[in-house]
PDBQT receptor file of N, H, CA, C and O in Angstrom, charges set to zero:
ATOM      1  N   MET A   1       0.895  -1.161  -0.128  1.00  0.00    +0.000 N 
ATOM      2  CA  MET A   1       0.128   0.106   0.000  1.00  0.00    +0.000 C 
ATOM      3  C   MET A   1       0.855   1.234   0.015  1.00  0.00    +0.000 C 
ATOM      4  O   MET A   1       1.866   1.242   0.717  1.00  0.00    +0.000 OA
ATOM      5  N   LYS A   2       0.552   2.238  -0.638  1.00  0.00    +0.000 N 
ATOM      6  H   LYS A   2      -0.269   2.231  -1.209  1.00  0.00    +0.000 HD
ATOM      7  CA  LYS A   2       1.388   3.481  -0.871  1.00  0.00    +0.000 C 
ATOM      8  C   LYS A   2       0.716   4.418   0.150  1.00  0.00    +0.000 C 
ATOM      9  O   LYS A   2      -0.456   4.332   0.514  1.00  0.00    +0.000 OA
ATOM     10  N   TYR A   3       1.725   5.429   0.607  1.00  0.00    +0.000 N 
ATOM     11  H   TYR A   3       2.678   5.499   0.310  1.00  0.00    +0.000 HD
ATOM     12  CA  TYR A   3       1.136   6.471   1.548  1.00  0.00    +0.000 C 
ATOM     13  C   TYR A   3       1.358   7.800   0.854  1.00  0.00    +0.000 C 
ATOM     14  O   TYR A   3       2.078   8.025  -0.119  1.00  0.00    +0.000 OA
ATOM     15  N   ILE A   4       0.639   8.591   1.511  1.00  0.00    +0.000 N 
ATOM     16  H   ILE A   4       0.055   8.408   2.301  1.00  0.00    +0.000 HD
ATOM     17  CA  ILE A   4       0.906  10.159   0.846  1.00  0.00    +0.000 C 
ATOM     18  C   ILE A   4       1.196  10.873   1.976  1.00  0.00    +0.000 C 
ATOM     19  O   ILE A   4       0.733  10.549   3.069  1.00  0.00    +0.000 OA
ATOM     20  N   CYS A   5       2.115  12.072   1.777  1.00  0.00    +0.000 N 
ATOM     21  H   CYS A   5       2.492  12.335   0.888  1.00  0.00    +0.000 HD
ATOM     22  CA  CYS A   5       2.255  13.142   2.694  1.00  0.00    +0.000 C 
ATOM     23  C   CYS A   5       1.194  14.035   2.695  1.00  0.00    +0.000 C 
ATOM     24  O   CYS A   5       0.862  14.674   1.697  1.00  0.00    +0.000 OA
ATOM     25  N   GLU A   6       0.560  14.117   3.952  1.00  0.00    +0.000 N 
ATOM     26  H   GLU A   6       0.830  13.598   4.763  1.00  0.00    +0.000 HD
ATOM     27  CA  GLU A   6      -0.537  15.225   4.104  1.00  0.00    +0.000 C 
ATOM     28  C   GLU A   6      -0.074  16.660   3.808  1.00  0.00    +0.000 C 
ATOM     29  O   GLU A   6      -0.885  17.514   3.451  1.00  0.00    +0.000 OA
ATOM     30  N   VAL A   7       1.087  16.891   3.941  1.00  0.00    +0.000 N 
ATOM     31  H   VAL A   7       1.746  16.197   4.231  1.00  0.00    +0.000 HD
ATOM     32  CA  VAL A   7       1.779  18.154   3.945  1.00  0.00    +0.000 C 
ATOM     33  C   VAL A   7       2.037  18.847   2.304  1.00  0.00    +0.000 C 
ATOM     34  O   VAL A   7       1.670  19.928   1.845  1.00  0.00    +0.000 OA
ATOM     35  N   CYS A   8       2.828  17.710   1.678  1.00  0.00    +0.000 N 
ATOM     36  H   CYS A   8       3.126  16.831   2.051  1.00  0.00    +0.000 HD
ATOM     37  CA  CYS A   8       3.297  18.365   0.405  1.00  0.00    +0.000 C 
ATOM     38  C   CYS A   8       2.746  17.168  -0.706  1.00  0.00    +0.000 C 
ATOM     39  O   CYS A   8       2.821  17.554  -1.873  1.00  0.00    +0.000 OA
ATOM     40  N   GLY A   9       2.302  16.028  -0.557  1.00  0.00    +0.000 N 
ATOM     41  H   GLY A   9       2.241  15.714   0.390  1.00  0.00    +0.000 HD
ATOM     42  CA  GLY A   9       1.630  15.274  -1.528  1.00  0.00    +0.000 C 
ATOM     43  C   GLY A   9       2.775  14.271  -2.027  1.00  0.00    +0.000 C 
ATOM     44  O   GLY A   9       2.493  13.574  -3.002  1.00  0.00    +0.000 OA
ATOM     45  N   TYR A  10       4.180  14.119  -1.385  1.00  0.00    +0.000 N 
ATOM     46  H   TYR A  10       4.410  14.685  -0.593  1.00  0.00    +0.000 HD
ATOM     47  CA  TYR A  10       4.946  13.180  -1.477  1.00  0.00    +0.000 C 
ATOM     48  C   TYR A  10       4.206  11.801  -1.332  1.00  0.00    +0.000 C 
ATOM     49  O   TYR A  10       3.600  11.515  -0.299  1.00  0.00    +0.000 OA
ATOM     50  N   VAL A  11       4.295  10.837  -2.575  1.00  0.00    +0.000 N 
ATOM     51  H   VAL A  11       4.788  11.069  -3.414  1.00  0.00    +0.000 HD
ATOM     52  CA  VAL A  11       3.765   9.444  -2.295  1.00  0.00    +0.000 C 
ATOM     53  C   VAL A  11       4.912   8.592  -2.119  1.00  0.00    +0.000 C 
ATOM     54  O   VAL A  11       5.801   8.513  -2.966  1.00  0.00    +0.000 OA
ATOM     55  N   TYR A  12       4.908   7.842  -0.845  1.00  0.00    +0.000 N 
ATOM     56  H   TYR A  12       4.185   7.907  -0.157  1.00  0.00    +0.000 HD
ATOM     57  CA  TYR A  12       5.853   6.726  -0.421  1.00  0.00    +0.000 C 
ATOM     58  C   TYR A  12       5.224   5.470  -1.172  1.00  0.00    +0.000 C 
ATOM     59  O   TYR A  12       4.058   5.144  -0.952  1.00  0.00    +0.000 OA
ATOM     60  N   ASP A  13       6.045   4.769  -2.076  1.00  0.00    +0.000 N 
ATOM     61  H   ASP A  13       6.993   5.035  -2.255  1.00  0.00    +0.000 HD
ATOM     62  CA  ASP A  13       5.525   3.588  -2.704  1.00  0.00    +0.000 C 
ATOM     63  C   ASP A  13       6.683   2.707  -2.168  1.00  0.00    +0.000 C 
ATOM     64  O   ASP A  13       7.886   2.920  -2.322  1.00  0.00    +0.000 OA
ATOM     65  N   PRO A  14       6.053   1.601  -1.461  1.00  0.00    +0.000 N 
ATOM     66  CA  PRO A  14       7.143   0.674  -1.113  1.00  0.00    +0.000 C 
ATOM     67  C   PRO A  14       7.690  -0.491  -2.093  1.00  0.00    +0.000 C 
ATOM     68  O   PRO A  14       8.399  -1.446  -1.774  1.00  0.00    +0.000 OA
ATOM     69  N   ALA A  15       7.294  -0.239  -3.079  1.00  0.00    +0.000 N 
ATOM     70  H   ALA A  15       6.718   0.536  -3.338  1.00  0.00    +0.000 HD
ATOM     71  CA  ALA A  15       7.901  -1.117  -4.308  1.00  0.00    +0.000 C 
ATOM     72  C   ALA A  15       9.056  -0.431  -4.789  1.00  0.00    +0.000 C 
ATOM     73  O   ALA A  15       9.927  -1.078  -5.371  1.00  0.00    +0.000 OA
ATOM     74  N   VAL A  16       9.178   0.874  -4.608  1.00  0.00    +0.000 N 
ATOM     75  H   VAL A  16       8.470   1.400  -4.136  1.00  0.00    +0.000 HD
ATOM     76  CA  VAL A  16      10.427   1.740  -4.965  1.00  0.00    +0.000 C 
ATOM     77  C   VAL A  16      11.376   2.082  -3.647  1.00  0.00    +0.000 C 
ATOM     78  O   VAL A  16      12.597   2.191  -3.754  1.00  0.00    +0.000 OA
ATOM     79  N   GLY A  17      10.746   2.220  -2.529  1.00  0.00    +0.000 N 
ATOM     80  H   GLY A  17       9.754   2.132  -2.441  1.00  0.00    +0.000 HD
ATOM     81  CA  GLY A  17      11.361   2.477  -1.348  1.00  0.00    +0.000 C 
ATOM     82  C   GLY A  17      11.873   4.108  -1.464  1.00  0.00    +0.000 C 
ATOM     83  O   GLY A  17      11.332   4.910  -2.225  1.00  0.00    +0.000 OA
ATOM     84  N   ASP A  18      12.872   4.401  -0.678  1.00  0.00    +0.000 N 
ATOM     85  H   ASP A  18      13.311   3.749  -0.060  1.00  0.00    +0.000 HD
ATOM     86  CA  ASP A  18      13.589   5.765  -0.732  1.00  0.00    +0.000 C 
ATOM     87  C   ASP A  18      14.912   5.502  -0.787  1.00  0.00    +0.000 C 
ATOM     88  O   ASP A  18      15.551   5.769   0.231  1.00  0.00    +0.000 OA
ATOM     89  N   THR A  19      15.593   4.967  -1.878  1.00  0.00    +0.000 N 
ATOM     90  H   THR A  19      15.075   4.750  -2.705  1.00  0.00    +0.000 HD
ATOM     91  CA  THR A  19      17.038   4.575  -1.943  1.00  0.00    +0.000 C 
ATOM     92  C   THR A  19      18.018   5.775  -1.834  1.00  0.00    +0.000 C 
ATOM     93  O   THR A  19      19.204   5.630  -1.538  1.00  0.00    +0.000 OA
ATOM     94  N   GLU A  20      17.440   6.957  -2.094  1.00  0.00    +0.000 N 
ATOM     95  H   GLU A  20      16.477   7.075  -2.335  1.00  0.00    +0.000 HD
ATOM     96  CA  GLU A  20      18.325   8.207  -1.754  1.00  0.00    +0.000 C 
ATOM     97  C   GLU A  20      18.394   8.339  -0.373  1.00  0.00    +0.000 C 
ATOM     98  O   GLU A  20      19.253   9.171  -0.081  1.00  0.00    +0.000 OA
ATOM     99  N   HIS A  21      17.738   7.771   0.774  1.00  0.00    +0.000 N 
ATOM    100  H   HIS A  21      17.040   7.096   0.536  1.00  0.00    +0.000 HD
ATOM    101  CA  HIS A  21      17.960   7.869   2.045  1.00  0.00    +0.000 C 
ATOM    102  C   HIS A  21      17.917   6.528   2.698  1.00  0.00    +0.000 C 
ATOM    103  O   HIS A  21      17.358   6.362   3.781  1.00  0.00    +0.000 OA
ATOM    104  N   GLY A  22      18.523   5.548   2.023  1.00  0.00    +0.000 N 
ATOM    105  H   GLY A  22      18.977   5.683   1.142  1.00  0.00    +0.000 HD
ATOM    106  CA  GLY A  22      18.860   4.116   2.544  1.00  0.00    +0.000 C 
ATOM    107  C   GLY A  22      17.710   3.195   2.674  1.00  0.00    +0.000 C 
ATOM    108  O   GLY A  22      17.856   2.194   3.376  1.00  0.00    +0.000 OA
ATOM    109  N   ILE A  23      16.646   3.402   2.113  1.00  0.00    +0.000 N 
ATOM    110  H   ILE A  23      16.527   4.215   1.543  1.00  0.00    +0.000 HD
ATOM    111  CA  ILE A  23      15.532   2.731   2.407  1.00  0.00    +0.000 C 
ATOM    112  C   ILE A  23      15.237   1.727   1.255  1.00  0.00    +0.000 C 
ATOM    113  O   ILE A  23      14.551   2.176   0.337  1.00  0.00    +0.000 OA
ATOM    114  N   ALA A  24      15.624   0.525   1.173  1.00  0.00    +0.000 N 
ATOM    115  H   ALA A  24      16.181   0.161   1.919  1.00  0.00    +0.000 HD
ATOM    116  CA  ALA A  24      15.548  -0.361   0.131  1.00  0.00    +0.000 C 
ATOM    117  C   ALA A  24      13.982  -0.532  -0.615  1.00  0.00    +0.000 C 
ATOM    118  O   ALA A  24      12.932  -0.365   0.006  1.00  0.00    +0.000 OA
ATOM    119  N   ALA A  25      14.045  -0.809  -1.720  1.00  0.00    +0.000 N 
ATOM    120  H   ALA A  25      14.897  -0.945  -2.224  1.00  0.00    +0.000 HD
ATOM    121  CA  ALA A  25      13.003  -1.031  -2.436  1.00  0.00    +0.000 C 
ATOM    122  C   ALA A  25      12.277  -2.403  -1.704  1.00  0.00    +0.000 C 
ATOM    123  O   ALA A  25      12.980  -3.354  -1.363  1.00  0.00    +0.000 OA
ATOM    124  N   GLY A  26      10.900  -2.400  -1.516  1.00  0.00    +0.000 N 
ATOM    125  H   GLY A  26      10.328  -1.627  -1.793  1.00  0.00    +0.000 HD
ATOM    126  CA  GLY A  26      10.326  -3.495  -0.840  1.00  0.00    +0.000 C 
ATOM    127  C   GLY A  26      10.081  -3.341   0.683  1.00  0.00    +0.000 C 
ATOM    128  O   GLY A  26       9.554  -4.210   1.377  1.00  0.00    +0.000 OA
ATOM    129  N   THR A  27      10.530  -2.116   1.132  1.00  0.00    +0.000 N 
ATOM    130  H   THR A  27      10.958  -1.410   0.567  1.00  0.00    +0.000 HD
ATOM    131  CA  THR A  27      10.256  -1.748   2.477  1.00  0.00    +0.000 C 
ATOM    132  C   THR A  27       8.874  -1.192   2.852  1.00  0.00    +0.000 C 
ATOM    133  O   THR A  27       8.581  -0.079   2.416  1.00  0.00    +0.000 OA
ATOM    134  N   LYS A  28       8.007  -1.852   3.608  1.00  0.00    +0.000 N 
ATOM    135  H   LYS A  28       8.245  -2.756   3.962  1.00  0.00    +0.000 HD
ATOM    136  CA  LYS A  28       6.579  -1.378   3.949  1.00  0.00    +0.000 C 
ATOM    137  C   LYS A  28       6.674  -0.222   4.651  1.00  0.00    +0.000 C 
ATOM    138  O   LYS A  28       7.666  -0.096   5.368  1.00  0.00    +0.000 OA
ATOM    139  N   PHE A  29       5.791   0.741   4.608  1.00  0.00    +0.000 N 
ATOM    140  H   PHE A  29       4.985   0.639   4.025  1.00  0.00    +0.000 HD
ATOM    141  CA  PHE A  29       5.721   1.739   5.362  1.00  0.00    +0.000 C 
ATOM    142  C   PHE A  29       5.708   1.663   6.660  1.00  0.00    +0.000 C 
ATOM    143  O   PHE A  29       6.155   2.627   7.282  1.00  0.00    +0.000 OA
ATOM    144  N   GLU A  30       5.223   0.574   7.344  1.00  0.00    +0.000 N 
ATOM    145  H   GLU A  30       4.859  -0.208   6.839  1.00  0.00    +0.000 HD
ATOM    146  CA  GLU A  30       5.230   0.213   8.753  1.00  0.00    +0.000 C 
ATOM    147  C   GLU A  30       6.642  -0.216   9.130  1.00  0.00    +0.000 C 
ATOM    148  O   GLU A  30       7.075  -0.369  10.272  1.00  0.00    +0.000 OA
ATOM    149  N   ASP A  31       7.287  -0.383   7.975  1.00  0.00    +0.000 N 
ATOM    150  H   ASP A  31       6.935  -0.259   7.048  1.00  0.00    +0.000 HD
ATOM    151  CA  ASP A  31       9.034  -1.081   8.417  1.00  0.00    +0.000 C 
ATOM    152  C   ASP A  31       9.927  -0.032   8.300  1.00  0.00    +0.000 C 
ATOM    153  O   ASP A  31      11.148  -0.183   8.341  1.00  0.00    +0.000 OA
ATOM    154  N   LEU A  32       9.224   1.283   8.121  1.00  0.00    +0.000 N 
ATOM    155  H   LEU A  32       8.232   1.406   8.088  1.00  0.00    +0.000 HD
ATOM    156  CA  LEU A  32      10.542   2.459   8.045  1.00  0.00    +0.000 C 
ATOM    157  C   LEU A  32      10.890   2.784   9.394  1.00  0.00    +0.000 C 
ATOM    158  O   LEU A  32      10.129   2.576  10.339  1.00  0.00    +0.000 OA
ATOM    159  N   PRO A  33      11.922   3.242   9.488  1.00  0.00    +0.000 N 
ATOM    160  CA  PRO A  33      12.733   3.619  10.884  1.00  0.00    +0.000 C 
ATOM    161  C   PRO A  33      11.595   4.796  11.363  1.00  0.00    +0.000 C 
ATOM    162  O   PRO A  33      10.878   5.509  10.661  1.00  0.00    +0.000 OA
ATOM    163  N   ALA A  34      11.712   4.718  12.704  1.00  0.00    +0.000 N 
ATOM    164  H   ALA A  34      12.295   4.139  13.274  1.00  0.00    +0.000 HD
ATOM    165  CA  ALA A  34      10.821   5.910  13.561  1.00  0.00    +0.000 C 
ATOM    166  C   ALA A  34      11.219   7.364  12.990  1.00  0.00    +0.000 C 
ATOM    167  O   ALA A  34      10.398   8.233  12.698  1.00  0.00    +0.000 OA
ATOM    168  N   ASP A  35      12.618   7.483  12.881  1.00  0.00    +0.000 N 
ATOM    169  H   ASP A  35      13.286   6.777  13.119  1.00  0.00    +0.000 HD
ATOM    170  CA  ASP A  35      13.000   8.647  12.523  1.00  0.00    +0.000 C 
ATOM    171  C   ASP A  35      13.079   9.251  11.162  1.00  0.00    +0.000 C 
ATOM    172  O   ASP A  35      13.467  10.385  10.882  1.00  0.00    +0.000 OA
ATOM    173  N   TRP A  36      12.553   8.103  10.174  1.00  0.00    +0.000 N 
ATOM    174  H   TRP A  36      12.238   7.181  10.401  1.00  0.00    +0.000 HD
ATOM    175  CA  TRP A  36      12.296   8.464   8.584  1.00  0.00    +0.000 C 
ATOM    176  C   TRP A  36      11.350   9.841   8.667  1.00  0.00    +0.000 C 
ATOM    177  O   TRP A  36      10.424  10.061   9.449  1.00  0.00    +0.000 OA
ATOM    178  N   VAL A  37      11.832  10.617   7.705  1.00  0.00    +0.000 N 
ATOM    179  H   VAL A  37      12.584  10.439   7.070  1.00  0.00    +0.000 HD
ATOM    180  CA  VAL A  37      10.979  11.835   7.355  1.00  0.00    +0.000 C 
ATOM    181  C   VAL A  37      10.663  11.942   5.880  1.00  0.00    +0.000 C 
ATOM    182  O   VAL A  37      11.409  11.419   5.052  1.00  0.00    +0.000 OA
ATOM    183  N   CYS A  38       9.610  12.585   5.544  1.00  0.00    +0.000 N 
ATOM    184  H   CYS A  38       9.004  13.010   6.217  1.00  0.00    +0.000 HD
ATOM    185  CA  CYS A  38       9.298  13.016   3.918  1.00  0.00    +0.000 C 
ATOM    186  C   CYS A  38      10.589  13.326   3.405  1.00  0.00    +0.000 C 
ATOM    187  O   CYS A  38      11.295  14.062   4.094  1.00  0.00    +0.000 OA
ATOM    188  N   PRO A  39      11.038  12.889   2.296  1.00  0.00    +0.000 N 
ATOM    189  CA  PRO A  39      12.325  13.201   1.597  1.00  0.00    +0.000 C 
ATOM    190  C   PRO A  39      11.906  14.543   0.844  1.00  0.00    +0.000 C 
ATOM    191  O   PRO A  39      12.852  14.963   0.178  1.00  0.00    +0.000 OA
ATOM    192  N   VAL A  40      10.910  15.239   0.767  1.00  0.00    +0.000 N 
ATOM    193  H   VAL A  40      10.142  14.898   1.308  1.00  0.00    +0.000 HD
ATOM    194  CA  VAL A  40      10.355  16.333   0.102  1.00  0.00    +0.000 C 
ATOM    195  C   VAL A  40      10.484  17.422   1.206  1.00  0.00    +0.000 C 
ATOM    196  O   VAL A  40      11.378  18.269   1.178  1.00  0.00    +0.000 OA
ATOM    197  N   CYS A  41       9.737  17.365   1.975  1.00  0.00    +0.000 N 
ATOM    198  H   CYS A  41       9.011  16.677   1.997  1.00  0.00    +0.000 HD
ATOM    199  CA  CYS A  41       9.326  18.452   3.177  1.00  0.00    +0.000 C 
ATOM    200  C   CYS A  41       9.900  18.066   4.560  1.00  0.00    +0.000 C 
ATOM    201  O   CYS A  41      10.001  18.970   5.390  1.00  0.00    +0.000 OA
ATOM    202  N   GLY A  42      10.258  16.902   4.867  1.00  0.00    +0.000 N 
ATOM    203  H   GLY A  42      10.175  16.168   4.193  1.00  0.00    +0.000 HD
ATOM    204  CA  GLY A  42      10.908  16.929   6.135  1.00  0.00    +0.000 C 
ATOM    205  C   GLY A  42       9.850  16.233   7.345  1.00  0.00    +0.000 C 
ATOM    206  O   GLY A  42      10.353  15.884   8.413  1.00  0.00    +0.000 OA
ATOM    207  N   VAL A  43       8.749  16.103   7.168  1.00  0.00    +0.000 N 
ATOM    208  H   VAL A  43       8.340  16.387   6.301  1.00  0.00    +0.000 HD
ATOM    209  CA  VAL A  43       7.746  15.986   8.230  1.00  0.00    +0.000 C 
ATOM    210  C   VAL A  43       7.876  14.279   8.554  1.00  0.00    +0.000 C 
ATOM    211  O   VAL A  43       8.315  13.479   7.727  1.00  0.00    +0.000 OA
ATOM    212  N   GLY A  44       7.543  14.021   9.518  1.00  0.00    +0.000 N 
ATOM    213  H   GLY A  44       7.187  14.671  10.190  1.00  0.00    +0.000 HD
ATOM    214  CA  GLY A  44       7.490  12.642  10.122  1.00  0.00    +0.000 C 
ATOM    215  C   GLY A  44       6.252  11.839   9.511  1.00  0.00    +0.000 C 
ATOM    216  O   GLY A  44       5.338  12.252   8.797  1.00  0.00    +0.000 OA
ATOM    217  N   LYS A  45       6.527  10.473  10.048  1.00  0.00    +0.000 N 
ATOM    218  H   LYS A  45       7.269  10.137  10.627  1.00  0.00    +0.000 HD
ATOM    219  CA  LYS A  45       5.423   9.461   9.489  1.00  0.00    +0.000 C 
ATOM    220  C   LYS A  45       4.066   9.729   9.992  1.00  0.00    +0.000 C 
ATOM    221  O   LYS A  45       3.161   9.145   9.396  1.00  0.00    +0.000 OA
ATOM    222  N   ASP A  46       3.775  10.434  10.889  1.00  0.00    +0.000 N 
ATOM    223  H   ASP A  46       4.510  10.909  11.373  1.00  0.00    +0.000 HD
ATOM    224  CA  ASP A  46       2.732  10.838  11.377  1.00  0.00    +0.000 C 
ATOM    225  C   ASP A  46       1.997  11.493  10.532  1.00  0.00    +0.000 C 
ATOM    226  O   ASP A  46       0.778  11.407  10.681  1.00  0.00    +0.000 OA
ATOM    227  N   GLN A  47       2.448  12.180   9.610  1.00  0.00    +0.000 N 
ATOM    228  H   GLN A  47       3.438  12.250   9.490  1.00  0.00    +0.000 HD
ATOM    229  CA  GLN A  47       1.938  13.032   8.613  1.00  0.00    +0.000 C 
ATOM    230  C   GLN A  47       1.282  12.471   7.333  1.00  0.00    +0.000 C 
ATOM    231  O   GLN A  47       0.574  13.155   6.594  1.00  0.00    +0.000 OA
ATOM    232  N   PHE A  48       1.580  11.144   7.127  1.00  0.00    +0.000 N 
ATOM    233  H   PHE A  48       2.155  10.588   7.727  1.00  0.00    +0.000 HD
ATOM    234  CA  PHE A  48       1.307  10.258   6.239  1.00  0.00    +0.000 C 
ATOM    235  C   PHE A  48       0.045   9.566   6.184  1.00  0.00    +0.000 C 
ATOM    236  O   PHE A  48      -0.217   9.115   7.299  1.00  0.00    +0.000 OA
ATOM    237  N   LYS A  49      -0.821   9.309   5.347  1.00  0.00    +0.000 N 
ATOM    238  H   LYS A  49      -0.608   9.675   4.441  1.00  0.00    +0.000 HD
ATOM    239  CA  LYS A  49      -1.884   8.573   5.461  1.00  0.00    +0.000 C 
ATOM    240  C   LYS A  49      -2.217   7.469   4.181  1.00  0.00    +0.000 C 
ATOM    241  O   LYS A  49      -1.772   7.814   3.086  1.00  0.00    +0.000 OA
ATOM    242  N   PRO A  50      -2.784   6.484   4.226  1.00  0.00    +0.000 N 
ATOM    243  CA  PRO A  50      -2.739   5.729   3.458  1.00  0.00    +0.000 C 
ATOM    244  C   PRO A  50      -3.266   6.386   1.746  1.00  0.00    +0.000 C 
ATOM    245  O   PRO A  50      -4.199   7.190   1.722  1.00  0.00    +0.000 OA
ATOM    246  N   ALA A  51      -2.782   6.084   0.800  1.00  0.00    +0.000 N 
ATOM    247  H   ALA A  51      -2.025   5.431   0.820  1.00  0.00    +0.000 HD
ATOM    248  CA  ALA A  51      -3.378   6.780  -0.510  1.00  0.00    +0.000 C 
ATOM    249  C   ALA A  51      -4.343   5.978  -1.090  1.00  0.00    +0.000 C 
ATOM    250  O   ALA A  51      -4.056   4.786  -1.206  1.00  0.00    +0.000 OA
ATOM    251  N   GLU A  52      -5.349   6.333  -1.455  1.00  0.00    +0.000 N 
ATOM    252  H   GLU A  52      -5.582   7.301  -1.361  1.00  0.00    +0.000 HD
ATOM    253  CA  GLU A  52      -6.540   5.883  -1.970  1.00  0.00    +0.000 C 
ATOM    254  C   GLU A  52      -6.329   5.244  -3.128  1.00  0.00    +0.000 C 
ATOM    255  O   GLU A  52      -7.276   4.764  -3.750  1.00  0.00    +0.000 OA
TER     256      GLU A  52
């Protein structure tokens, strides 16, 4: 499932990951480190919601 940042609209796609920040493709949103932040605007995971 993809998750979208409610602040800037960035979409975290587990199939892609966030390789620029050390998050491998295939990493579920729930498995992201607690200190992971949106790579675009810098907000925390609590500012993300499941994408429809």
